[in-house]
N, C-alpha and C positions, 0 to 999 in steps of 0.2 A: 413754662416749667418753674420759673423762679417763684411764682406765687405759691405753687404747691409745696416746694421745698421750704420756703419761709413760713408758710401757713402751718404746716405740720409741726415745725419746731416751735413756732409761737404758741400753738395750742398746748404742746407738752409743757412749755415754760409757764404759760398762764395757769394751767391746771396744777402745776407743781408749786406755785407760789401763792395760791389763794385757797382758802379752806372750802369755799363754796364752788361747786362745779359750774362754770360759766358757759353760756351758749357760744356757738361757733362764730357768731357775729363779732364777739369780743376779740378774737384773734384773726378772724377773716378780714377785718378792717385793715390790719397791718399787712396781710398778704396782698390784699387788693391795692393798697397804696404802693406796694412794691411793683405790682404788675403795671399799674398806670405809669409809674415812674420809668419803668423799663420801656414801655411803649412811647413815652415822650422823650426818651434819651437823656434821662437825668444824670447829672454828675453824682459822684459818691456823696457829696455834701447835701445836694438836694434830696437824694434818696434817704439819707439819714434823717433829715427833717420831715420828710413825708411820712416815714414810718413812725417817727417820734410823735408827730401830731396825731396820727391814727391811733397809736397806743393810748394817748392821753384822752382822746375824744371817743374812743370805742365804747359801744354799749357793754356794760357789765351786767348783763341780764342773767339771773339765776336759772340755769337750765331746767332744774327739776320742777320749777313752778310751771313751765311750759308743758311739761309732761303730765303733771298732776291735773292741770286744767288746760286741755288743748285749746288753742286759739289761732288766730291768723298771724301771730307774732313770728312764726316760722323760724325759730332759733335766732332771732334778732338779725337775720341776714339782711333785711331791707335797710335797717339803720347802719349796719356794718358797711354795706356797699356805698351808702351815701357818705359816710365818714371817710372811706377809702379814697373816693374820687375827690372830694373836697380837700382832704389833707394833701393829696398830691398837687392839686391845682394851687393851693395856698403856698406849698413849698416852692413850686415853680416861680411864684411871684415874690419869693423872699421871706415868707413866714417861717419862723423857726419852731421846732418841736423839742420835746424832752428826749432824753436818751431812750432809744427803742428798748423794748423789754428783753432783748437778747443779752443785755448785760446782767439781767436778773436771774439767769439760768442757774438753778441749784446744781445742775450737772453740766459744766462747761463743754463736755464732749458733744452735747446735743447741738451746739453751735459749730464746734470745730469740724464735725462730720459733714457740714453743708456741702453739697455737691459730690460727696463721696459715698454716702450710704443713705 
């Protein structure tokens, strides 16, 4: 459930802070890193760095190009999944990431409602 909660909010924030609509792999990487971190029993610090690394390395693929010219890119999900898992594994081993995009929320209530709505 944590990945869905964080993923939805990451998508709202990503789309609210970028002019170009990005594919779900861009915010799905952050959600996936949180899911892997949860499964591996991460501390808050490890989770912070896993999601921060995923934010930084996530595919920033323009969604409309994938719609205009359908391909096997599939919304950049493949790359987003790889980034998610590798970001979590790197955080587990001490790799540090940038601040996760939750600090970038144009509307802070998107983050404050986590687990409530």
